[in-house]
DSSP file (Angstrom, degrees, kcal/mol; ACC not computed):
  #  RESIDUE AA STRUCTURE BP1 BP2  ACC     N-H-->O    O-->H-N    N-H-->O    O-->H-N    TCO  KAPPA ALPHA  PHI   PSI    X-CA   Y-CA   Z-CA
    1    1 A M     >        0   0    0      0, 0.0     4,-1.9     0, 0.0     5,-0.1   0.000 360.0 360.0 360.0 -43.0   31.3  211.5  -34.5
    2    2 A A  H  >  +     0   0    0      1,-0.2     4,-2.4     2,-0.2     5,-0.2   0.861 360.0  54.6 -67.5 -34.3   27.5  211.3  -34.3
    3    3 A A  H  > S+     0   0    0      2,-0.2     4,-2.5     1,-0.2    -1,-0.2   0.886 106.8  51.1 -66.6 -37.9   27.3  210.5  -38.0
    4    4 A T  H  > S+     0   0    0      2,-0.2     4,-2.2     1,-0.2    -2,-0.2   0.918 111.5  47.1 -64.6 -43.5   29.7  207.5  -37.5
    5    5 A L  H  X S+     0   0    0     -4,-1.9     4,-2.2     2,-0.2    -2,-0.2   0.908 112.0  50.5 -64.6 -41.2   27.6  206.2  -34.6
    6    6 A R  H  X S+     0   0    0     -4,-2.4     4,-2.4     1,-0.2    -2,-0.2   0.912 110.6  49.0 -63.9 -42.5   24.4  206.6  -36.7
    7    7 A L  H  X S+     0   0    0     -4,-2.5     4,-2.6     1,-0.2    -1,-0.2   0.886 110.4  51.0 -65.8 -37.6   25.9  204.8  -39.7
    8    8 A R  H  X S+     0   0    0     -4,-2.2     4,-2.5     2,-0.2    -1,-0.2   0.905 110.8  48.8 -65.5 -39.7   27.1  201.9  -37.4
    9    9 A L  H  X S+     0   0    0     -4,-2.2     4,-2.4     2,-0.2    -2,-0.2   0.901 112.1  48.4 -65.9 -40.0   23.6  201.7  -35.9
   10   10 A V  H  X S+     0   0    0     -4,-2.4     4,-2.5     2,-0.2    -2,-0.2   0.914 112.8  48.2 -65.6 -42.7   22.0  201.6  -39.4
   11   11 A A  H  X S+     0   0    0     -4,-2.6     4,-2.4     2,-0.2    -2,-0.2   0.905 112.8  48.1 -64.5 -41.0   24.5  199.0  -40.6
   12   12 A A  H  X S+     0   0    0     -4,-2.5     4,-2.3     2,-0.2    -2,-0.2   0.900 112.3  49.1 -66.5 -40.1   23.9  196.8  -37.5
   13   13 A A  H  X S+     0   0    0     -4,-2.4     4,-2.1     2,-0.2    -2,-0.2   0.901 111.9  48.5 -66.0 -40.2   20.1  197.2  -37.9
   14   14 A A  H  X S+     0   0    0     -4,-2.5     4,-2.1     2,-0.2    -2,-0.2   0.909 111.8  49.2 -66.4 -41.1   20.3  196.2  -41.6
   15   15 A A  H  X S+     0   0    0     -4,-2.4     4,-2.3     1,-0.2    -2,-0.2   0.904 111.0  50.2 -64.1 -40.4   22.5  193.2  -40.8
   16   16 A A  H  X S+     0   0    0     -4,-2.3     4,-2.6     1,-0.2    -1,-0.2   0.874 109.2  51.9 -65.4 -36.6   20.1  192.1  -38.1
   17   17 A A  H  X S+     0   0    0     -4,-2.1     4,-2.4     2,-0.2    -2,-0.2   0.901 110.1  48.5 -66.2 -40.2   17.2  192.4  -40.5
   18   18 A V  H  X S+     0   0    0     -4,-2.1     4,-2.0     2,-0.2    -2,-0.2   0.920 113.6  46.7 -65.5 -43.4   18.9  190.3  -43.1
   19   19 A V  H  X S+     0   0    0     -4,-2.3     4,-2.0     2,-0.2    -2,-0.2   0.923 113.7  48.4 -64.7 -43.9   19.8  187.6  -40.5
   20   20 A A  H  X S+     0   0    0     -4,-2.6     4,-2.0     1,-0.2    -2,-0.2   0.906 111.7  49.0 -64.3 -41.3   16.2  187.6  -39.1
   21   21 A S  H  X S+     0   0    0     -4,-2.4     4,-1.9     1,-0.2    -1,-0.2   0.858 110.2  51.1 -69.3 -32.6   14.6  187.3  -42.5
   22   22 A S  H  X S+     0   0    0     -4,-2.0     4,-1.9     2,-0.2    -1,-0.2   0.866 109.0  51.6 -70.9 -33.6   16.9  184.5  -43.5
   23   23 A M  H  X S+     0   0    0     -4,-2.0     4,-2.4     2,-0.2    -2,-0.2   0.883 108.5  51.0 -68.1 -37.1   16.0  182.7  -40.2
   24   24 A V  H  X S+     0   0    0     -4,-2.0     4,-2.6     1,-0.2     5,-0.2   0.903 109.7  50.9 -64.9 -40.6   12.3  183.1  -41.0
   25   25 A G  H  X S+     0   0    0     -4,-1.9     4,-1.8     2,-0.2    -2,-0.2   0.883 110.6  48.5 -63.9 -38.3   12.9  181.7  -44.5
   26   26 A I  H  X S+     0   0    0     -4,-1.9     4,-1.7     2,-0.2    -2,-0.2   0.915 112.7  48.1 -67.6 -42.9   14.7  178.6  -43.0
   27   27 A A  H  X S+     0   0    0     -4,-2.4     4,-1.2     1,-0.2    -2,-0.2   0.913 114.0  45.3 -66.1 -42.2   11.9  178.0  -40.5
   28   28 A S  H  X S+     0   0    0     -4,-2.6     4,-1.7     1,-0.2    -1,-0.2   0.832 110.7  54.8 -71.8 -29.7    9.2  178.3  -43.1
   29   29 A A  H  < S+     0   0    0     -4,-1.8    -1,-0.2    -5,-0.2    -2,-0.2   0.843 105.2  53.6 -69.6 -32.0   11.1  176.1  -45.5
   30   30 A A  H  < S+     0   0    0     -4,-1.7    -1,-0.2     1,-0.2    -2,-0.2   0.838 113.5  42.4 -70.7 -31.2   11.4  173.4  -42.8
   31   31 A D  H  < S+     0   0    0     -4,-1.2    -2,-0.2    -5,-0.1    -1,-0.2   0.771 107.3  69.8 -85.4 -26.8    7.6  173.4  -42.3
   32   32 A G  S  < S-     0   0    0     -4,-1.7     2,-0.1     1,-0.1    -3,-0.0  -0.324  90.9 -89.6 -90.4 170.8    6.5  173.6  -46.0
   33   33 A P        -     0   0    0      0, 0.0    -1,-0.1     0, 0.0    -2,-0.1  -0.361  50.3 -93.2 -74.5 159.7    6.8  171.1  -48.8
   34   34 A A        -     0   0    0      1,-0.1     2,-0.0    -2,-0.1    -4,-0.0  -0.480  44.0-113.2 -71.5 141.0    9.8  170.9  -51.0
   35   35 A P        -     0   0    0      0, 0.0    -1,-0.1     0, 0.0    -3,-0.0  -0.341  37.6 -92.8 -71.8 158.2    9.6  172.9  -54.2
   36   36 A A    >   -     0   0    0      1,-0.1     3,-1.7     2,-0.1     0, 0.0  -0.363  34.2-115.9 -66.5 150.4    9.5  171.2  -57.6
   37   37 A P  T 3  S+     0   0    0      0, 0.0    -1,-0.1     0, 0.0     0, 0.0   0.789 116.3  49.7 -60.7 -27.0   12.9  170.7  -59.2
   38   38 A T  T 3  S+     0   0    0      2,-0.0     2,-0.3     0, 0.0    -2,-0.1   0.482  86.6 110.2 -90.7  -1.5   11.9  173.0  -62.1
   39   39 A S    <   -     0   0    0     -3,-1.7     3,-0.2     1,-0.1     0, 0.0  -0.571  46.4-170.8 -77.6 133.0   10.7  175.8  -59.8
   40   40 A G    >>  +     0   0    0     -2,-0.3     4,-0.7     1,-0.2     3,-0.5  -0.045  48.3 120.3-107.6  29.9   12.8  178.9  -59.7
   41   41 A A  H 3> S+     0   0    0      1,-0.2     4,-0.6     2,-0.2     3,-0.2   0.835  74.4  45.4 -66.5 -34.0   11.0  180.5  -56.8
   42   42 A N  H 3> S+     0   0    0     -3,-0.2     4,-2.5     1,-0.2    -1,-0.2   0.640  94.7  76.1 -87.3 -13.7   14.0  180.7  -54.5
   43   43 A S  H <> S+     0   0    0     -3,-0.5     4,-1.9     1,-0.2    -1,-0.2   0.904  97.4  44.5 -68.3 -40.7   16.5  182.1  -57.1
   44   44 A A  H  X S+     0   0    0     -4,-0.7     4,-2.2     2,-0.2    -1,-0.2   0.896 115.3  48.7 -69.5 -39.3   15.1  185.7  -57.0
   45   45 A T  H  X S+     0   0    0     -4,-0.6     4,-2.4     2,-0.2     5,-0.2   0.918 111.8  48.2 -66.9 -43.0   14.8  185.8  -53.3
   46   46 A A  H  X S+     0   0    0     -4,-2.5     4,-2.2     1,-0.2    -1,-0.2   0.888 111.6  50.7 -65.0 -38.2   18.3  184.5  -52.8
   47   47 A T  H  X S+     0   0    0     -4,-1.9     4,-2.2    -5,-0.2    -1,-0.2   0.902 110.3  49.5 -65.5 -40.8   19.7  187.0  -55.2
   48   48 A A  H  X S+     0   0    0     -4,-2.2     4,-2.4     2,-0.2    -2,-0.2   0.922 112.0  47.4 -65.4 -43.9   17.9  189.8  -53.4
   49   49 A F  H  X S+     0   0    0     -4,-2.4     4,-2.6     1,-0.2     5,-0.2   0.887 111.5  51.3 -65.4 -37.6   19.2  188.8  -50.0
   50   50 A A  H  X S+     0   0    0     -4,-2.2     4,-2.2    -5,-0.2    -1,-0.2   0.911 110.9  48.2 -64.8 -41.2   22.7  188.4  -51.4
   51   51 A A  H  X S+     0   0    0     -4,-2.2     4,-2.2     2,-0.2    -2,-0.2   0.907 113.2  47.6 -65.9 -41.5   22.6  191.9  -52.9
   52   52 A V  H  X S+     0   0    0     -4,-2.4     4,-2.5     2,-0.2    -2,-0.2   0.924 112.7  47.9 -66.5 -43.9   21.2  193.4  -49.7
   53   53 A S  H  X S+     0   0    0     -4,-2.6     4,-2.3     1,-0.2    -1,-0.2   0.880 111.9  50.3 -66.7 -35.9   23.8  191.7  -47.5
   54   54 A F  H  X S+     0   0    0     -4,-2.2     4,-2.4    -5,-0.2    -1,-0.2   0.908 110.8  49.4 -65.7 -41.1   26.6  192.8  -49.9
   55   55 A A  H  X S+     0   0    0     -4,-2.2     4,-2.5     2,-0.2    -2,-0.2   0.902 111.0  49.7 -64.7 -40.7   25.3  196.4  -49.8
   56   56 A V  H  X S+     0   0    0     -4,-2.5     4,-2.5     1,-0.2    -2,-0.2   0.919 111.9  48.3 -63.7 -43.1   25.2  196.3  -46.0
   57   57 A A  H  X S+     0   0    0     -4,-2.3     4,-2.4     2,-0.2    -2,-0.2   0.897 111.7  49.9 -64.3 -39.5   28.8  195.0  -45.8
   58   58 A A  H  X S+     0   0    0     -4,-2.4     4,-2.7     2,-0.2     5,-0.3   0.915 111.9  47.2 -65.9 -43.0   30.0  197.6  -48.3
   59   59 A V  H  X S+     0   0    0     -4,-2.5     4,-2.5     1,-0.2     5,-0.4   0.918 113.5  49.0 -64.4 -42.4   28.4  200.4  -46.3
   60   60 A G  H  X S+     0   0    0     -4,-2.5     4,-1.2    -5,-0.2    -2,-0.2   0.891 114.6  44.7 -63.5 -39.4   29.8  199.0  -43.1
   61   61 A Y  H  < S+     0   0    0     -4,-2.4    -2,-0.2    -5,-0.2    -1,-0.2   0.906 120.0  39.2 -71.5 -41.7   33.3  198.7  -44.6
   62   62 A L  H  < S+     0   0    0     -4,-2.7    -2,-0.2    -5,-0.2    -3,-0.2   0.851 128.7  25.5 -79.4 -34.9   33.3  202.1  -46.3
   63   63 A F  H  <        0   0    0     -4,-2.5    -3,-0.2    -5,-0.3    -2,-0.2   0.558 360.0 360.0-112.2  -9.6   31.6  204.3  -43.7
   64   64 A C     <        0   0    0     -4,-1.2    -3,-0.1    -5,-0.4    -2,-0.1   0.452 360.0 360.0-107.9 360.0   32.1  202.6  -40.3
């Protein structure tokens, strides 16, 4: 029972971290200049966030 609660708290904390980091990215993108069309700066970051959010969802689905 305690393990289930701990896993739910970890999943919720990870989801909150992903949401908070995406909000920071949106806010900083609104203040900064637009990237060049040939720039691939955001592709690695978007892929990393997608992988983390998928992992959080999988852990939440399987263990909570």
